[in-house]
C-alpha positions in Angstrom: 29.9 12.9 46.4 28.1 14.4 43.4 30.4 12.3 41.0 29.6 9.2 42.9 25.9 9.8 42.7 26.1 10.6 39.0 28.0 7.3 38.5 25.4 5.3 40.4 22.6 7.0 38.3 24.4 6.1 35.1 24.7 2.5 36.3 21.0 2.4 37.2 20.1 3.9 33.8 22.2 1.3 32.0 20.5 -1.5 33.9 17.0 -0.1 33.1 17.6 0.1 29.4 19.4 -3.3 29.2 16.7 -5.2 31.1 14.9 -6.4 27.9 16.2 -9.1 25.6 17.7 -8.4 22.2 16.6 -9.9 19.0 17.9 -10.0 15.4 14.3 -9.8 14.2 10.8 -9.5 15.5 7.5 -11.0 14.3 4.1 -9.6 14.8 3.0 -13.0 16.2 5.1 -16.0 16.9 8.8 -16.3 16.1 10.7 -15.2 13.0 11.2 -17.8 10.3 15.0 -17.1 9.9 17.3 -17.6 12.9 20.1 -15.3 13.8 23.0 -15.7 11.4 20.9 -17.0 8.5 22.7 -16.7 5.1 20.0 -15.2 3.0 16.2 -15.2 2.3 15.0 -18.4 0.6 13.4 -16.6 -2.3 16.7 -15.1 -3.6 19.6 -16.5 -5.6 22.5 -15.7 -3.4 24.9 -16.3 -6.4 23.1 -14.0 -8.8 25.6 -12.0 -10.9 25.8 -8.2 -10.6 25.7 -6.0 -13.6 23.6 -4.8 -16.5 20.7 -2.3 -16.6 17.1 -2.8 -15.7 14.8 -0.4 -17.7 11.3 0.0 -16.4 8.5 2.4 -17.1 6.2 4.8 -15.2 2.9 6.4 -16.4 2.7 10.0 -15.5 5.3 12.6 -14.6 7.3 13.9 -11.7 8.5 17.3 -10.5 10.2 16.5 -7.2 12.8 14.3 -5.6 11.4 14.6 -2.1 8.8 11.8 -1.6 8.1 12.7 2.0 6.2 15.9 1.8 2.6 16.7 0.6 3.9 18.9 -2.3 4.6 17.9 -5.9 4.8 14.5 -7.6 7.9 12.6 -6.5 10.0 10.5 -8.9 9.5 6.8 -8.9 12.1 4.6 -7.2 13.3 7.2 -4.7 13.2 4.5 -2.0 16.3 2.9 -3.4 18.3 5.8 -1.9 17.3 5.1 1.7 17.7 2.4 4.3 15.3 1.6 7.1 16.0 0.4 10.6 14.5 -3.0 9.7 13.3 -4.7 6.5 10.5 -7.3 6.0 10.8 -10.7 4.5 8.4 -11.6 1.8 7.7 -15.1 2.8 6.3 -14.4 6.2 3.0 -12.5 7.1 4.8 -9.7 9.0 8.4 -10.1 10.4 11.0 -7.4 10.5 14.7 -8.2 10.3 17.5 -5.8 11.3 19.0 -3.6 8.5 20.4 -0.4 9.9 19.7 -2.0 13.2 22.0 -4.8 14.3 19.7 -5.8 17.1 16.4 -4.9 18.5 15.8 -4.6 22.3 12.2 -4.9 23.5 10.2 -5.9 26.6 7.5 -8.5 26.5 4.8 -5.8 26.7 6.3 -4.0 23.7 5.9 -0.6 25.5 9.2 0.6 24.0 11.8 -0.6 21.6 15.6 0.2 21.3 17.3 -0.2 18.0 21.1 -0.8 18.2 22.6 0.6 15.0 25.4 -1.1 13.1 28.6 0.8 13.5 29.5 0.2 9.8 26.3 1.9 8.5 27.2 4.8 6.3 25.5 7.4 4.2 26.6 7.7 0.6 29.0 10.6 1.5 30.8 8.4 4.0 29.3 9.9 7.2 28.1 7.3 9.8 24.4 6.7 10.4 23.7 7.6 14.0 20.9 7.5 16.5 20.7 11.3 16.1 19.9 10.8 12.4 17.0 8.5 13.4 15.6 11.1 15.9 16.0 13.8 13.3 14.2 11.7 10.7 11.3 10.9 12.9 10.7 14.4 14.2 11.2 15.9 10.7 8.7 13.6 9.1 6.2 14.2 11.9 6.5 18.0 11.8 7.1 18.7 8.1 6.3 15.5 6.2 3.1 14.2 4.7 0.2 14.1 7.3 0.4 10.4 7.0 3.4 10.2 9.2 2.0 12.0 12.2 -1.1 9.8 11.9 0.7 6.5 11.4 3.1 7.1 14.2 0.6 8.9 16.4 1.0 6.4 19.3 4.8 7.1 19.6 5.2 9.1 22.8 8.9 10.1 22.3 12.0 9.1 20.5 15.5 9.7 22.0 19.1 9.0 21.2 20.6 7.1 24.2 24.0 7.3 22.6 25.4 7.4 19.0 24.3 3.8 18.3 21.1 3.4 20.3 17.7 5.0 19.6 14.7 4.4 21.8 11.1 4.7 20.9 8.7 4.9 23.8 5.0 4.3 23.1 1.8 5.8 24.6 -0.2 3.5 27.0 -2.4 1.1 25.1 -2.4 -2.2 23.3 -0.7 -1.4 20.0 1.7 -4.3 19.6 2.5 -3.4 16.0 4.3 -0.2 16.8 7.6 -1.9 17.6 7.6 -3.2 14.1 6.4 -0.2 12.1 8.8 2.3 13.6 11.5 0.0 12.1 10.1 0.9 8.7 11.2 4.5 9.1 13.5 5.7 6.3 16.5 7.3 7.9 17.6 10.7 6.6 21.0 12.4 7.1 20.6 15.2 9.6 23.9 16.8 8.4 22.6 17.0 4.8 19.4 18.7 5.7 20.9 21.2 8.1 21.2 23.8 5.4 18.2 22.8 3.3 14.5 23.4 3.6 12.9 19.9 4.0 9.3 21.3 3.4 10.0 22.4 -0.2 10.1 20.2 -3.2 13.5 19.9 -4.9 15.2 18.3 -7.9 18.6 18.2 -6.1 19.9 14.7 -5.8 19.0 13.5 -2.2 21.5 11.8 0.1 20.7 8.5 1.7 22.4 5.3 2.9 20.7 2.8 0.5 22.0 0.5 -2.2 21.6 3.1 -5.1 22.4 6.7 -5.7 20.7 9.0 -8.1 22.6 9.3 -11.3 20.3 11.6 -13.2 16.7 12.9 -13.3 14.8 14.6 -16.1 11.3 15.6 -15.0 8.7 14.0 -17.2 11.3 11.9 -19.1 13.4 9.5 -16.9 15.2 9.0 -13.7 18.3 6.8 -13.4 19.7 5.1 -10.3 23.3 3.7 -10.1 24.2 0.9 -7.8 26.7 1.8 -5.1 29.8 -0.4 -5.2 30.6 1.0 -1.7 27.2 0.3 -0.3 27.9 -0.5 3.4 25.1 -3.2 3.6 25.7 -5.2 0.5 26.8 -8.3 2.3 24.1 -8.4 5.0 21.9 -11.6 4.9 18.8 -9.5 4.2 20.4 -8.0 1.1 22.3 -11.0 -0.3 21.1 -11.9 -3.7 19.3 -8.5 -4.2 20.1 -5.2 -5.9 21.8 -7.0 -8.7 21.5 -4.4 -11.5 24.2 -1.7 -11.9 21.7 0.7 -13.2 17.9 1.1 -12.9 16.2 3.4 -15.4 12.6 4.5 -15.1 11.2 5.8 -18.4 8.1 8.1 -18.2 5.2 7.9 -20.5 1.9 9.8 -20.5 -0.1 7.1 -22.1 -0.1 3.4 -21.5 -0.9 2.5 -25.1 2.3 4.3 -26.2 4.2 2.7 -23.3 3.1 -0.8 -24.4 4.3 -0.2 -27.9 7.6 1.1 -26.6 8.1 -2.1 -24.6 7.5 -4.3 -27.7 10.0 -2.1 -29.5 12.6 -2.8 -26.9 12.7 0.6 -25.2 12.5 -1.0 -21.7 12.7 -4.4 -20.1 9.8 -5.2 -17.8 6.1 -4.5 -17.4 3.8 -5.5 -14.5 0.6 -5.6 -16.6 -2.6 -4.4 -15.0 -4.8 -4.2 -18.1 -6.5 -7.5 -18.9 -7.0 -6.7 -22.6 -3.3 -6.0 -23.0 -2.4 -9.4 -21.4 -4.8 -11.2 -23.6 -4.0 -9.6 -27.0 -1.6 -6.7 -26.6 1.7 -8.6 -26.8 1.1 -10.4 -30.1 3.6 -9.6 -32.9 7.0 -10.3 -34.3 8.9 -9.6 -31.1 6.9 -12.2 -29.2 7.3 -14.7 -32.0 11.0 -14.2 -32.0 11.1 -14.8 -28.3 12.4 -11.3 -27.5 10.3 -11.2 -24.3 8.5 -13.6 -22.0 5.0 -13.5 -20.6 4.8 -15.1 -17.1 2.4 -15.2 -14.2 3.5 -15.4 -10.5 0.9 -16.6 -8.1 0.8 -15.1 -4.6 -0.9 -15.4 -1.2 -1.3 -11.6 -0.6 -4.6 -10.1 0.3 -5.8 -8.3 -2.8 -7.6 -5.7 -0.8 -10.6 -3.8 -2.1 -10.8 -1.9 -5.4 -14.1 -0.3 -6.2 -16.2 2.6 -7.2 -16.0 4.7 -4.0 -18.7 6.9 -2.7 -17.6 10.2 -1.1 -19.7 10.3 2.1 -18.7 14.0 2.5 -21.4 14.6 -0.2 -24.9 14.7 1.3 -26.2 12.7 -1.6 -24.3 9.6 -0.5 -25.3 9.6 3.1 -28.2 7.4 2.2 -27.2 3.7 2.6 -30.2 2.6 0.5 -29.0 4.7 -2.5 -25.5 3.3 -2.1 -26.9 -0.2 -2.1 -29.1 0.4 -5.1 -26.5 1.9 -7.4 -24.4 -1.3 -7.1 -26.9 -3.2 -9.1 -26.0 -1.1 -12.2 -22.5 -2.5 -12.4 -22.5 -5.6 -14.6 -19.3 -7.4 -13.6 -20.1 -10.5 -15.5 -20.4 -8.6 -18.8 -17.4 -6.4 -18.0 -15.3 -9.5 -17.2 -16.1 -11.3 -20.4 -16.1 -8.4 -22.9 -13.4 -6.2 -21.5 -11.2 -8.4 -19.3 -11.3 -11.6 -21.3 -12.6 -13.6 -18.3 -9.4 -13.1 -16.3 -10.9 -11.6 -13.1 -12.8 -12.7 -10.0 -15.4 -10.5 -8.3 -14.2 -9.0 -5.1 -16.5 -9.3 -2.1 -14.2 -8.6 0.9 -11.9 -5.8 1.9 -9.4 -8.5 2.8 -9.9 -10.6 -0.3 -7.7 -13.6 -1.0 -6.8 -14.2 2.7 -7.9 -15.9 5.9 -8.8 -12.4 7.1 -11.8 -12.1 4.8 -15.3 -12.5 6.4 -17.3 -15.3 4.9 -20.6 -16.9 5.9 -22.2 -15.7 9.2 -20.2 -14.3 12.1 -18.4 -16.8 14.3 -19.0 -16.9 18.1 -15.8 -15.0 18.7 -16.8 -12.3 16.1 -20.2 -11.9 17.7 -18.4 -11.1 21.0 -17.0 -8.0 19.2 -20.0 -7.2 17.1 -22.9 -7.6 19.6 -22.0 -4.6 21.8 -22.2 -2.5 18.6 -25.5 -4.1 17.3 -27.5 -0.9 17.7 -25.2 1.1 15.3 -24.3 -1.6 12.8 -26.5 -2.6 9.8 -28.7 -5.6 10.8 -27.4 -7.7 8.0 -24.1 -7.9 9.7 -25.7 -10.5 12.0 -28.1 -12.3 9.7 -26.6 -12.6 6.2 -23.4 -13.3 4.3 -22.4 -10.4 2.1 -22.1 -10.8 -1.7 -22.1 -8.1 -4.4 -24.9 -8.3 -6.9 -24.4 -10.8 -9.8 -26.0 -10.4 -13.2 -27.0 -12.2 -16.4 -23.9 -10.8 -18.1 -26.1 -9.1 -20.8 -24.5 -5.7 -20.3 -28.0 -4.3 -19.5 -29.0 -6.4 -16.5 -32.7 -5.9 -16.5 -33.5 -7.8 -13.3 -30.8 -6.0 -11.4 -32.0 -2.6 -12.5 -35.6 -3.5 -11.5 -34.3 -4.5 -8.1 -32.5 -1.1 -7.8 -35.7 0.7 -8.8 -37.7 -1.2 -6.2 -35.3 -0.3 -3.5 -35.3 3.3 -4.4 -39.1 3.6 -4.7 -39.5 2.0 -1.3 -37.1 4.5 0.1 -39.1 7.5 -1.3 -37.1 8.2 -4.5 -39.1 9.1 -7.6 -38.3 9.3 -11.3 -39.7 12.3 -13.3 -38.7 13.0 -17.0 -36.0 10.3 -16.8 -34.4 11.9 -13.7 -34.3 10.2 -10.3 -35.0 12.5 -7.4 -34.3 12.0 -3.7 -37.1 12.0 -1.1 -36.3 15.7 -0.5 -36.6 16.4 -4.2 -32.9 16.7 -5.1 -31.8 15.2 -8.5 -29.4 12.2 -8.2 -26.5 13.5 -10.3 -22.8 13.0 -9.7 -19.4 12.8 -11.3 -17.2 9.7 -11.6 -13.6 11.1 -11.6 -10.9 9.1 -13.4 -7.3 9.8 -14.7 -6.8 6.9 -17.0 -8.4 6.2 -20.4 -8.7 2.5 -19.6 -11.3 3.3 -17.0 -13.5 5.1 -19.5 -14.3 1.7 -21.1 -15.4 0.4 -17.7 -17.1 3.5 -16.3 -19.1 4.4 -19.4 -21.3 1.1 -19.4 -21.8 1.6 -15.7 -23.0 5.2 -16.2 -25.2 4.0 -19.1 -26.9 1.5 -16.8 -27.3 4.1 -14.1 -29.1 6.3 -16.6 -31.7 3.6 -17.1 -32.8 4.1 -13.5 -32.8 7.9 -13.8 -29.3 8.5 -12.3 -27.1 10.9 -14.2 -23.4 10.0 -13.7 -20.9 12.0 -15.7 -17.5 10.2 -16.3 -14.8 12.9 -16.2 -11.2 12.2 -17.0 -8.5 14.7 -15.8 -4.8 14.8 -16.0 -2.7 13.2 -13.3 -1.6 16.4 -11.4 -5.2 17.6 -11.2 -6.4 14.1 -10.2 -3.8 13.9 -7.4 -4.7 17.3 -6.1 -8.4 16.6 -6.1 -7.8 13.3 -4.3 -5.7 14.9 -1.7 -8.5 17.3 -0.9 -11.4 14.8 -1.4 -12.8 17.0 -4.2 -14.8 14.3 -6.0 -18.2 12.5 -5.9 -17.2 9.0 -6.9 -13.8 7.7 -7.7 -12.1 4.4 -8.4 -9.8 3.6 -5.5 -7.8 0.7 -4.1 -7.5 0.0 -0.4 -4.4 -2.4 -0.3 -4.0 -4.8 2.5 -1.2 -6.9 4.0 -1.4 -10.2 5.9 -1.0 -8.3 9.1 -3.4 -5.3 9.3 -2.6 -2.8 11.9 -2.1 1.0 12.3 -2.8 1.7 8.7 -6.5 0.7 9.2 -6.9 4.0 11.1 -5.8 5.9 8.0 -8.4 3.9 5.9 -11.5 3.9 8.1 -11.2 5.9 11.3 -13.2 9.1 11.9 -10.0 10.9 12.9 -8.7 10.6 9.3 -11.9 11.6 7.6 -11.1 15.3 7.3 -7.3 15.1 7.2 -6.0 16.1 3.7 -4.1 13.3 1.9 -5.4 10.6 4.3 -6.5 7.3 2.9 -10.0 7.6 4.4 -11.2 8.3 0.8 -14.7 7.4 1.7 -15.0 9.9 4.5 -16.1 7.4 7.1 -17.1 8.7 10.5 -18.6 5.7 12.2 -18.0 5.1 16.0 -18.7 1.4 15.5 -16.1 1.1 12.8 -13.7 3.2 14.9 -14.1 0.6 17.7 -13.5 -2.3 15.4 -10.4 -0.7 14.0 -9.0 -0.2 17.5 -9.7 -3.9 18.1 -7.7 -4.9 15.0 -4.8 -2.8 16.1 -4.9 -4.2 19.7 -5.0 -7.9 18.7 -2.6 -9.9 20.8 -2.5 -13.1 18.8 -2.9 -14.2 15.2 -6.2 -15.8 16.0 -7.5 -12.5 17.6 -6.3 -10.6 14.6 -8.2 -12.8 12.2 -11.4 -12.5 14.3 -11.2 -8.8 14.7 -10.4 -8.2 11.0 -13.3 -10.4 9.9 -15.6 -8.4 12.2 -14.4 -5.1 10.7 -14.8 -6.5 7.2 -18.5 -7.3 7.9 -19.2 -3.8 9.0 -17.5 -2.3 5.9 -19.2 -4.8 3.5 -22.7 -4.0 4.8 -22.2 -0.3 4.9 -22.2 -0.3 1.0 -19.4 2.3 1.0 -18.0 1.0 -2.3 -19.2 -0.9 -5.3 -16.6 -3.8 -5.4 -14.6 -4.4 -8.5 -12.5 -7.4 -9.2 -9.2 -9.1 -8.3 -6.4 -11.5 -9.3 -4.3 -13.8 -7.2 -1.3 -13.6 -9.5 1.0 -11.0 -11.0 1.2 -10.7 -14.8 4.8 -9.8 -15.9 6.2 -9.3 -19.3 9.9 -9.1 -19.4 12.9 -9.2 -21.8 14.5 -12.6 -22.5 17.8 -11.5 -21.0 16.3 -11.1 -17.5 16.2 -13.9 -15.0 14.5 -14.5 -11.6 14.9 -17.0 -8.8 13.2 -20.3 -9.2 11.2 -19.8 -6.0 8.9 -16.8 -5.8 8.0 -15.2 -2.5 4.4 -15.9 -1.4 3.8 -12.4 -0.1 5.2 -10.3 -2.9 7.1 -10.1 -6.2 10.7 -9.3 -5.1 11.9 -7.7 -8.4 15.1 -6.7 -6.6 16.1 -10.4 -6.6 16.1 -10.5 -10.5 19.3 -10.2 -12.5 20.6 -9.8 -16.1 21.6 -13.2 -17.6 24.2 -11.4 -19.8 26.1 -10.4 -16.6 28.9 -12.8 -15.9 30.7 -10.7 -13.3 30.7 -12.4 -9.9 28.7 -10.9 -7.1 30.8 -8.4 -5.2 
């Protein structure tokens, strides 16, 4: 009798977990672009030859090969060693296609998801990738990994292995439709490898993964080399076809970008994504360029550029005053900086979701007002009455009218200048430090600090080495810093890490500002709970307005294209992806060996 009841229970369990449909891919909204059985992504060359070496560079150093823990500085490129359950296409806003997962089972309400693993999936040592490895990976990252993981996956109630090939994620009650996609981004670690090792400690031992490359060598502070796995289990999957074409990928480390640029022109490495406007304008001139040894090319994209800016640390009492934050923005002369330092290449950033339909422009729409009006008493009044724009100037470098405006704002708020020093209404001097780790930013921050001094504000620009900078950022030990808040076309759970009160005091969080605002918390939750693309756009624009008018950063600038310098022997597909720069689809033209 007991055996019969157990058999019935198993049948009922099987029915319950198989009641939902299975998918080859899931989109945040709508349906995936690529149907089941598609041959490859449109932005790759499926016939790209395999072979050759791609040599790239990194500024800084590394002392660890474990990128998952809040200790040490991990080597670049470690992600090449690991596979995820799913992988995103770069020509859709947010769609995940099966990688380790052959299919994805999910009910309409997205309250849980089951990933069915591919039986052929193997780690580099030949051991199969199982559901137990997924469970181990999730629990280990939550318990011992960077605090980011426990925060990002905080709405996962439990994860369980149903059998060796099926893993189920069950979500907490709520309206977080993104969870089914983001748990698929989990990098899967081998439980058997870590059984006798301490995951919480940094190490320079070569890690084991199931990805397309293995670690060949690592010399801290010098270079790290990855070698393509000829036995990679997933090399023929549609999501991988036309990608991972180089036999070796070498990352050379430099402490200074000026030295790194000269090394590139001397042929030491093959590719640079240039982020310094002056370099792009004048730094590549010389015999190598004249000979055609390398190519300068731009790739336009449709990605949100996010927000880069001088960020106030609201954990400092000085910066609790919104009027002070507003006034100091008038000292940054973007127009002068753009012409004299950036060679006119940039556009001023005004939105936290710049370069996308998610950015707030004009006045709030009727749908936005439905979200904002219940919060009216706690939001800045300008949210409802004005369209935000950062201060513009005459481009003189010493914007007299802007500085007069700043002085007037401060005087009206009770600030006073004595002996060329600005004092707060409670008689505290307005002094702070601008923390940077890159000499390039000295050229930008020093004129800003000079203009601040004209209104009695003493801002010291302090440059520190990268390890010290990383540690101070992790612990929010700064007054003002230059920071980037990157965005995607489908904002979701990561917005909590950027803006939510619950992240303000969590070390290593991305709430660099130190925001603790119930109204913004509510708007963040609205973004995460959006049930359609239209609702997401509306809620994101509403959040954008609250952030804009809080004057939490002094916005910098942006580009809607990538600047790439590369050796003449490299080639790329004719069609670039609109939502990224898929460098893994490039190849070496000197390689004639057919794709394996």
